C-alpha positions as CSV (number, residue, x, y, z in Angstrom):
1,M,-20.1,38.8,-7.9
2,K,-18.9,40.8,-5.0
3,T,-19.8,40.1,-1.3
4,F,-22.2,42.6,0.0
5,S,-21.0,44.7,3.0
6,A,-23.4,47.2,4.5
7,R,-22.4,50.8,4.9
8,P,-23.9,53.2,7.4
9,G,-26.3,54.6,4.8
10,D,-27.6,51.1,4.0
11,I,-28.7,50.4,7.6
12,D,-32.4,50.6,8.4
13,K,-33.2,50.4,12.1
14,K,-36.7,49.6,13.4
15,W,-38.2,49.5,16.8
16,V,-39.4,46.2,18.2
17,L,-41.6,45.6,21.3
18,I,-41.5,42.3,23.2
19,D,-43.8,41.4,26.1
20,A,-41.8,39.1,28.4
21,E,-44.8,37.9,30.5
22,G,-44.7,34.1,30.8
23,I,-41.7,33.8,28.3
24,V,-38.7,31.6,29.3
25,L,-35.7,33.7,30.0
26,G,-33.2,31.9,27.8
27,R,-35.4,31.8,24.7
28,L,-36.2,35.5,25.1
29,A,-32.5,36.4,25.5
30,T,-31.5,34.4,22.4
31,H,-34.1,36.1,20.2
32,V,-33.3,39.6,21.5
33,A,-29.5,39.1,21.1
34,M,-30.1,38.0,17.5
35,V,-32.3,41.1,16.8
36,L,-29.8,43.4,18.5
37,R,-26.9,42.1,16.3
38,G,-29.0,42.3,13.2
39,K,-28.6,38.6,12.3
40,N,-32.3,38.4,11.4
41,K,-31.7,40.6,8.4
42,A,-30.5,39.5,5.0
43,S,-27.9,42.3,4.8
44,F,-26.2,41.3,8.1
45,T,-22.6,42.6,8.3
46,P,-20.7,41.4,11.4
47,H,-18.7,44.7,12.0
48,M,-21.6,47.1,11.8
49,D,-24.3,48.0,14.3
50,M,-27.3,47.1,12.2
51,G,-29.6,45.6,14.8
52,D,-33.0,47.0,15.7
53,N,-33.9,48.9,18.9
54,V,-35.6,46.5,21.3
55,I,-38.1,47.4,24.0
56,I,-38.9,44.6,26.6
57,I,-41.9,45.1,28.9
58,N,-43.1,43.1,31.9
59,A,-39.5,42.0,32.8
60,D,-40.6,41.1,36.3
61,K,-42.9,38.3,34.9
62,V,-40.2,36.4,33.0
63,Q,-40.2,32.6,33.7
64,M,-37.3,30.2,34.2
65,T,-37.3,26.4,33.7
66,G,-36.4,23.9,36.4
67,N,-35.1,25.3,39.7
68,K,-33.2,28.2,38.2
69,R,-35.1,30.8,40.0
70,A,-33.7,29.4,43.3
71,D,-30.4,27.9,42.1
72,K,-29.0,30.4,39.6
73,R,-26.6,32.7,41.3
74,Y,-25.3,36.1,40.2
75,W,-21.8,36.6,41.8
76,W,-19.8,39.8,42.5
77,H,-16.8,40.7,44.6
78,T,-16.5,43.8,46.8
79,G,-12.8,44.0,46.4
80,Y,-12.1,43.2,50.0
81,P,-10.8,39.8,51.3
82,G,-13.7,37.4,51.7
83,G,-15.9,39.8,49.9
84,I,-17.5,37.4,47.5
85,K,-21.3,37.8,47.4
86,F,-24.2,36.5,45.4
87,R,-27.9,36.8,44.9
88,T,-30.2,34.3,43.4
89,A,-32.3,35.0,40.3
90,G,-35.5,34.9,42.4
91,Q,-34.1,37.5,44.8
92,I,-33.3,39.8,41.9
93,L,-36.6,39.3,40.2
94,E,-38.5,40.1,43.4
95,G,-36.2,43.0,44.3
96,K,-36.0,46.6,43.2
97,H,-34.5,46.1,39.7
98,P,-36.0,42.8,38.2
99,E,-35.0,43.9,34.6
100,R,-31.3,43.2,35.4
101,V,-31.8,39.5,35.0
102,I,-32.9,40.0,31.4
103,V,-30.2,42.5,30.7
104,K,-27.4,40.2,32.0
105,A,-28.8,37.2,30.0
106,I,-28.8,39.2,26.8
107,E,-25.4,40.8,27.5
108,R,-23.8,37.4,28.0
109,M,-25.1,36.1,24.7
110,L,-23.4,38.9,22.7
111,P,-19.7,38.7,21.8
112,G,-17.6,40.9,24.0
113,G,-16.1,44.2,22.7
114,P,-16.9,47.8,21.8
115,L,-19.5,46.8,19.2
116,S,-21.5,44.7,21.6
117,R,-21.5,47.5,24.2
118,K,-22.9,49.8,21.5
119,Q,-25.5,47.3,20.5
120,M,-26.6,46.9,24.2
121,G,-27.4,50.7,24.0
122,N,-30.3,49.7,21.7
123,L,-32.0,47.7,24.4
124,R,-34.6,49.1,26.8
125,V,-36.0,46.9,29.5
126,Y,-38.9,47.9,31.8
127,A,-40.3,45.9,34.8
128,G,-43.9,47.1,34.2
129,A,-46.2,47.2,31.2
130,E,-45.7,50.9,30.5
131,H,-42.9,52.3,28.3
132,P,-42.1,55.8,27.1
133,H,-41.4,54.8,23.5
134,A,-44.9,54.9,22.0
135,A,-43.9,57.7,19.6
136,Q,-41.5,55.3,17.8
137,N,-44.5,53.0,16.8
138,P,-42.7,49.8,17.7
139,E,-43.6,46.6,15.9
140,V,-44.9,44.0,18.4
141,I,-43.3,40.5,18.3
142,D,-45.3,37.8,20.0
143,L,-42.7,35.2,21.1
144,A,-45.4,33.1,22.8
145,A,-47.1,32.4,19.6
146,R,-44.0,31.4,17.7
147,N,-43.2,28.2,19.6
148,P,-45.1,26.5,22.5
149,K,-41.7,25.9,24.3
150,N,-41.2,29.7,24.6
151,T,-43.8,30.0,27.3
152,R,-44.1,28.4,30.8
153,S,-46.8,28.8,33.3
154,A,-45.8,29.9,36.9
């Protein structure tokens, strides 16, 4: 019996909608990274982009355990001497682009390379409850109902 390897014609992509309100960031990111890679499918092939398109809404209402909202830092460097800067996760979530916390968490859970960058193109994250992808009829995934550890109250 030969090992199955998916070809581009074998790939069936769906649209998935996830509401991040009250969901713990790490648990949300691991599930979304798995769906983006396609590891939830029986026909998973590591070198193909066979993951689904994922829409995440209410990104500004994602939760973190412990003191991560105040202690977790996102660093960058300006390129000038002494130009190292950071923002905490709480500052980003309360700022202009709160969806970047979720995007970074998911991006860092995927293996690096051209395929991962292509798979990140299948991710859409919105801070509010509205999204422009209603025509795709996304399947709603309720992470809160799957495991009580997935949710956390503010």
